[in-house]
N, C-alpha and C positions, 0 to 999 in steps of 0.2 A: 275155642269158644264154649267156657260152660253154659248148660242151657237148661242143668237139673230145677225143677221147682222150689231147691229150697231158699234162692238167692232171696233177700231180703228186696229189691229192688230192683224188676227188668228195668235195664238198660235199652236203648233206642237203637239199635244194629246202624252201625256208621256207614257200612254200603249198602242202606236201605233209603239211606239220604236224597232225595231228588234234587239235582243241582246245585247252586250254590259252591259249584269248582274252585273258585277264589281260597273262599275261606277254608276248603278240604286240603287244598294244598299245602294252603299255607300253615296248618297244625299238619299235617304228616310231614312235612320239612324239618320243621320245629323240634320232631319226634325224632326223626332222623340226626340231626346236629343239633343239640339245646344250644350250641354257645350262638345260634344265629340271631337269640338274642329274645325269643317269646313272639307274641302276635296280637296286635290291637284288632279289633273285630266293631267297625262302628257300620252301623245299618238300622232299617228302619224298625218296630218292632213287631213283632213275631214273625219271623222271620228264619226261624231255630237255630239260631247262634247258641245257646246256651246247651239246646240238645243234641248239637252236632261237637261241642267241646265234650262232653258228659261222654259222647259216643268213642273218641278218642280214644280217649283214658280206659274204658272198659275192653277196647281194641287190644291193646298192648298186652305183651307179653308178661309173665310173672319176674318178677326180681328177687336176686338169692341177699339176704340180711343177714347180720349177725344178729342173734337169737337176744331178746329182751334191751335188744341197744334202742332208745330216745330216739336217734338221728337216722334211721335208716343205714347204718354204716354198709362201707362195701366191704368184703374176706380181705381184697387184695388193693384194692387201689386207694394208695394215702389221700388224693384227691378230694374223696366221698368218704372220708374214713375219721370219725370221732375223736379227738385226743385218747379217752378213756382205752376206746380198740386200739388205738395205736399204740397206748404204754402195754398193753396185756401183750399186744404180739413181740412187742420188742423184749419182755421179761419172759419170752416163749410159753405163754400158757394158749394151753390149746381153743379156739372156740367154736360154737356149734352155731351153724344157720339152718334159717327157715327160709323159704320164699314165699312171696305175697305178692299181693296183686299192686299196682303200678299207682301210689298216693294218687288221687285225687281233692285235692281241698279248696272248700267252698271259702273265699273273704267273705263275711256280711260286711254291708257300709258302717256299720256299728261299731266295729271291733278297732279296738284301742290300740296305742304303741305296746303295751305290755303282754297281750293279749297275741300280736302279732309277733313280736321279739324273743320273747319270753321274758322270765323275773323270779325274785326269788320265791321260795315256799314259804309262803308265811304261816301254814299250820305247822309244819317242820322246824320252822324259826322261833315257832312260840310253845309248842310243845316238847321238842328234844333240844333247845338250843342250840342247834343247825343250821349254818348258811347251804342251802340246798338250792341250785337252779331248778326252775320250773319249763322245762322247753315251751315253747311256743308255736305259732302255723308254721313259721320259717322249718322249726326242724323237721315237723310232721309230712312237709312237703319236699322235701331231701329226696331226690330220684326220683321225683315224681311230676303232677302240674296245678301248678297255683291259679284257680281260678278266679278272677273279679268282675263281676257284673257290674255295671253303671260304674266303671272306674273313674269317670266322666266327674261323678258326684263324690269320690273318695277325696279325705283330707290328702293334700298336695305334700304334707311331709310324709305321711305313710306310703303315698305312691314311690316317693325319692326312697325309700327306705328298701322298699319290692325293688325295686329296679338296680340297686346296689346288690343288691343280697344276689339278684337275677346274673348283675355282669360278672361279679366277683368268683361267687361261688361258695361264698363265706357269708357267715352273721355273726359280727362281735357285739358282744352286751355288757355293758358296766353300768351296774344296779347295787350300791349299797353296800360296797365292797368286795363282791364280785366281779371277774372279769373271765369272759367265758367265749371262746370262740368254736364255733361248729360247722359243718360242712351244710350249705342249702342251697343244692345245684339243682334249680327245676327249669322247667317251662313255664313262662309267665304269660299269660293268655289271659286280654282283660275285654270286656266287651261292653258299647252305651250304644246309646241314642244322638246322634246329632244336635236333634232338636233340645235335650236338657243339657246341651253346652260341649265345648270343645275342651280339651286336655289342653294345657300349656305346652308352646312347639318345645321347651328344651325338656318336658317330660315324653313328649310325643315321640320325640329322635331318638329316644332313649329304647323304644321296642325296634327290634328287629325288621318285623314286617308289619306293615297295616291293611289288611283287607278290607274292603269299600262291599257291604250287601245292599240288593235292591232286593224289593216285590215282587215274586213274581209275574209278568205278565201275561203268559201265554195260556191261556185258557186249558188248551190239554196237561199242560204241567201243572195247573194248580188243581185240577181235577185228580190227577197222579197224588199227588202230595196230600192231598185229603183223605182218598183211597187208603194209603200208606199208613196213614197216621189211624184211621178207622179201624184199620185192621191189627195194629197193635194194640191199641187200647182196646179190642173185643177178646184178641185173644195174643197177652205178648210171646207167650212161650212159642206156640205156633208161629209168630212172625219171626223169632230170634232162630229157631229151627230153619225155618225157609232160607233165612242168610248166611245161615254158618257155612257153608260151604264157601262162600264169597267173602268172608270176616278172616278164617284162617288164608287163604288164599293173598290177601292182602297184609295179614299180620307175618309173614312167610317173607312178601315183598320188602316190607319195611326193615323186617332182623334182616335179610341179606343186605340191603344197603345199608345200613350199619354198620357191618362187616365191613362192605366195599368201601367206606366212605375212605380211609387214611389213605388209599393206595388210588384216588381220584385227583389227576393230575389237571390244571388249567395252565393253558401255555401264556406265555410273556405277552406276546402280541394281543390276547385278547384280556391279560390284565390291564394294560395301556387304555383299551378301549373301552374297558367299565369304569376306569380313572379319567378319561375324555370325556364320557356322559357325564359323570358328576361335577367335574370341573363348568362344563358347558350351563346345567341345568342350575350351577352356581349354588350348589348343596354344600352348609356346614361345616368343617370338621372330615375325619375321616371313617366316620360309622358307615356309612352308605358304599362307598367301596369295600370295605371289609365284608359287611353283612353281604354285598351281593355275592363276592367269593364265594364266600361260604356258603350262601343259597345254590349258585351254580354246581357247585360240585354235591353238595345235596341231591340236589336232583336230578346229575348226571347217575350217581349211584342207584338212586331208587330207578334209573330207563337201563340200570343192568350197562353203563358206560365206563370206562377206564379212563376217557376223555371228556372233557368238558367241552362242546359245542357253540356256535353261535343261537344255536334254538335253542338250549338251555338256558342261556344269559336272557335271551328276550321271552321267553315263559316266565323267567322270577322276580327280573328288574324291576318291573311297576309297584310290585310288591313292596318291594326294599326300597325304596325311593319315593314312592309318593307321599310318604308324609313328611318330607324331608325339603321340600322345596317352600321358599321363603312366601309369604301370603300376601296375593299382590290383590286390593279389592276391586280395581277395573280388570281384572282378567276375566275374558270371557269361556276362557277355555279352561276344563276339569286337569286337574295335576296331573292323574293317572294318563289322558290322552296328552299333555303334553312331553310327559317323560317318553311315550313311546315313540313322538314326532322326533324327540332328539334321537334315539335309539335307532331308530329306520333309517335317517339321514349321516347318524356316524358309522353306522353297521353297511352303511351304501345303497340301502332299499327303499325306494319312493315308494310315499305316500299313497 
């Protein structure tokens, strides 16, 4: 963790955040396996949603990118490489690389489609008569985190574009005679306050996980949170230094889990149980099954296990399924509790 005082803006340490374990776990699992499909964080105002999301980006190890490349291209992984870099490799041209911090891109609510996807470089077109692509936020977010605050207030078609890119890992742009496709593999994180409106169910379903945040009621915890924040505001570098060891420990756990992930397996019987839970809950489509399998593997890797266990599934399944249930206006039970009841029943544990 860099604690030198030349940082432009100190970031609150992730390990210094008190409580909100569900949100922190969802973010960590998405960083371990971005294919989980991002996380939607809904909760009350002032519960530390934005602080936590910015903190996870600051915690991540630096990534190696091709120098002077607009898309943060990987030097050897074709799935994370722009077509230009691919062509240069095929032609045998040697490429230099550099290390950069994991990109953390904020998407403002007023962003246009051109700003998000990229567009024609008008200046070059007018002065030099050359049609050149000017990359947008999706290009800058490749191999990083794209954060949309108040995602429930963003235009639906923009949310659709973001979710399509996050799911496929590619962004295709068709503009005035230019057709370009570039890698856009990122962890999509959305946050919002349910009082300001819900997201459409078909868009909500596209987020891999859904974390619900509530204001901490416990007085002792509230005091601890306030003290922690005051300490950081008064002397951010001292606070960062205090948590440097814990930050490094967590960073190592995440890197180890990323490396271990491919070797983690999940028994056929457990996969059947996951699908049985999804079927019992009447979850539309198969996204719930896929995401729960991926999240359970990521959590097992994070716990340094070779094999997914029932406890791993029980930890992540509510995060993966609560937003996929059909809304029943007469239902008195919370969707998270409903998932938990079915899980306990199918795994043979009495509530």
